C-alpha positions in Angstrom: -87.6 -16.2 -7.8 -85.3 -18.0 -5.5 -86.1 -18.5 -1.9 -83.2 -16.2 -0.7 -84.2 -13.7 -3.3 -87.7 -13.7 -2.0 -86.5 -13.2 1.5 -84.7 -10.0 0.2 -88.0 -8.7 -1.0 -89.0 -8.6 2.8 -85.8 -7.8 4.7 -82.1 -7.8 3.7 -81.1 -9.2 6.9 -83.4 -12.6 6.9 -80.8 -14.2 4.6 -77.9 -13.2 6.9 -79.7 -14.9 9.8 -80.7 -17.8 7.7 -77.1 -18.5 6.9 -76.0 -18.0 10.5 -78.4 -20.6 11.5 -77.0 -23.2 8.8 -73.5 -22.4 9.9 -74.2 -23.1 13.5 -75.9 -26.2 12.7 -72.5 -27.4 11.3 -71.1 -26.5 14.6 -73.8 -28.6 16.4 -73.0 -31.3 14.4 -69.3 -31.7 15.6 -70.6 -32.8 19.0 -72.1 -36.1 17.9 -69.1 -36.4 15.5 -66.4 -36.4 18.4 -68.7 -38.6 20.6 -68.4 -41.0 17.8 -64.5 -40.5 17.8 -64.5 -40.9 21.6 -66.3 -44.3 21.2 -64.2 -45.3 18.3 -67.3 -45.7 16.1 -65.9 -45.1 12.7 -69.4 -45.6 11.0 -70.9 -43.2 13.1 -68.0 -40.7 12.2 -68.6 -41.2 8.7 -72.3 -40.5 9.1 -71.7 -37.3 11.0 -69.2 -36.2 8.8 -71.5 -36.6 5.5 -74.1 -34.4 7.6 -71.6 -31.8 8.1 -70.9 -31.8 4.4 -74.4 -31.3 3.7 -75.2 -28.4 6.1 -71.7 -26.8 5.0 -73.2 -26.8 1.4 -76.2 -25.5 2.4 -74.6 -22.8 4.1 -72.5 -22.2 0.8 -75.6 -22.1 -1.3 -77.1 -19.4 1.0 -73.7 -17.3 1.2 -73.7 -17.4 -2.7 -77.1 -16.2 -3.1 -76.6 -13.3 -0.5 -73.7 -12.2 -2.5 -75.4 -12.3 -5.6 -78.4 -10.4 -4.1 -77.0 -8.1 -1.4 -77.5 -4.6 -2.6 -74.5 -2.1 -2.5 -76.2 0.0 0.5 -78.9 -1.4 2.7 -80.8 0.4 5.4 -79.3 3.5 7.5 -75.7 3.1 8.1 -75.4 -0.7 7.1 -73.1 -1.1 4.0 -72.8 -4.1 1.7 -69.2 -4.3 2.9 -70.3 -4.6 6.6 -72.5 -7.4 5.7 -70.0 -9.3 3.8 -67.6 -9.2 6.5 -69.8 -10.4 9.0 -70.9 -13.2 6.3 -67.5 -14.4 6.0 -67.0 -14.8 9.6 -70.2 -17.0 9.7 -69.2 -18.8 6.9 -65.8 -19.8 8.6 -67.7 -21.5 11.3 -69.1 -23.9 8.9 -65.7 -24.4 6.9 -64.0 -25.2 9.9 -66.7 -27.7 11.2 -65.9 -29.5 7.6 -62.2 -29.3 8.1 -62.7 -31.0 11.6 -64.5 -33.7 10.4 -62.5 -34.3 7.3 -59.1 -34.6 9.2 -60.6 -36.6 11.9 -62.3 -39.3 9.5 -59.7 -39.7 7.1 -57.4 -40.6 10.0 -59.9 -42.5 11.9 -58.7 -40.4 14.9 -59.6 -41.7 18.4 -58.6 -39.3 21.6 -56.5 -40.8 24.4 -58.6 -41.6 27.3 -57.5 -38.6 29.2 -58.5 -36.2 26.3 -61.8 -37.7 25.9 -63.8 -35.7 28.4 -61.8 -32.3 27.7 -62.4 -32.7 24.4 -66.1 -33.2 24.6 -66.4 -30.1 27.1 -64.3 -28.0 24.7 -66.9 -28.7 21.9 -69.7 -28.0 24.0 -68.4 -24.8 25.1 -67.7 -23.9 21.4 -71.1 -24.9 20.4 -72.6 -22.5 23.1 -70.3 -19.9 22.0 -71.7 -20.2 18.4 -75.1 -20.2 19.6 -74.6 -16.8 21.6 -73.4 -15.4 18.4 -76.6 -16.6 16.5 -78.3 -14.9 19.0 -76.7 -11.7 18.4 -77.2 -11.9 14.6 -81.1 -12.7 15.4 -81.1 -9.2 16.8 -79.7 -7.5 13.5 -83.3 -6.8 11.9 -84.7 -5.3 15.1 -81.5 -3.3 15.3 -82.2 -1.9 11.9 -86.1 -1.4 12.5 -85.5 0.6 15.8 -83.2 2.7 14.0 -80.1 1.6 16.2 -82.3 2.7 19.4 -80.3 3.1 22.7 -82.4 0.3 24.3 -81.6 -2.4 21.6 -78.3 -1.2 21.3 -77.5 -1.6 24.9 -79.3 -5.1 24.5 -77.0 -6.2 21.9 -73.9 -5.0 23.4 -74.5 -7.0 26.7 -75.3 -10.0 24.3 -71.7 -9.4 22.6 -70.0 -9.0 26.1 -71.6 -12.4 27.1 -70.3 -13.7 23.5 -66.9 -12.5 24.4 -66.9 -14.2 27.6 -67.9 -17.4 26.2 -65.0 -17.3 23.9 -62.7 -16.6 26.6 -63.5 -19.8 28.1 -62.9 -21.7 25.1 -59.6 -20.3 25.3 -58.9 -21.4 28.8 -60.3 -24.9 27.9 -58.5 -25.4 24.5 -55.0 -24.5 26.3 -55.8 -26.9 29.2 -56.6 -29.6 26.6 -53.3 -28.6 24.6 -51.3 -29.1 28.0 -52.8 -32.6 28.3 -51.9 -33.5 24.6 -48.3 -32.1 24.8 -47.7 -34.0 28.2 -48.0 -37.1 26.1 -46.1 -35.9 22.9 -43.5 -38.8 23.3 -46.2 -41.5 23.0 -48.3 -40.0 20.5 -45.7 -39.2 18.0 -46.5 -37.8 14.9 -50.0 -37.9 15.9 -49.4 -34.9 17.9 -49.6 -32.6 15.3 -53.0 -33.8 13.9 -54.3 -33.6 17.6 -52.9 -30.1 17.8 -54.5 -28.9 14.5 -57.8 -30.4 15.3 -57.9 -28.7 19.0 -57.0 -25.5 17.0 -59.8 -25.8 14.7 -62.4 -26.4 17.2 -61.4 -23.4 19.0 -61.4 -21.3 15.8 -65.4 -21.9 15.6 -65.4 -19.7 18.7 -62.9 -17.5 17.3 -65.0 -16.8 14.5 -68.4 -16.6 16.6 -66.6 -14.0 18.6 -65.6 -12.1 15.2 -69.1 -12.1 14.2 -70.2 -10.3 17.3 -67.3 -8.0 17.2 -68.0 -6.9 13.7 -71.6 -6.0 14.6 -70.3 -4.0 17.2 -68.4 -1.9 15.3 -71.1 -1.4 13.0 -73.0 -0.3 15.8 -70.5 2.1 16.9 -70.4 3.8 13.5 
């Protein structure tokens, strides 16, 4: 029996939590990657990219096992479709982290001086948002074990509200960074397009993290 299959024997949500940990690990690795970008260290960028790829493959492996072993109906009102929708949002975090590393590494991108710190701040806030979503998913088994009890539901809803707040912060930071980018569009030329895409992808990780929480909120409400 595979490791994931053995987890299902104990709890159907543990593999989901393990997958979320793998996805957030991908997001965390974006920070040292961007730090290497800011330093112009292409060797370190390649090393970080390889680690992100490894972690993304690990997340994919867990995702595939979940899809293979997830029963059509779990406990109480939790259905297979609900879990798969949460799984897809989680997996998108890892996928986008890999996209970020691939684009920046292939183009040997280095941020202009006035974009370095705002870019790093955005990545840090995005990681904080992803980690908050991970905390929310860590409560899924407790939700089920308590039968979606009022106290646990209220606790999780408060955590999701904090997740929404953090994601809103990333929206504001990414908008500010884009303004800095567009202010120097004439100088950067075609590179502006690639920086625009990169910034959007970084912010997307927080969007997917928020989607994880919002999908769980809908599950709680049903």
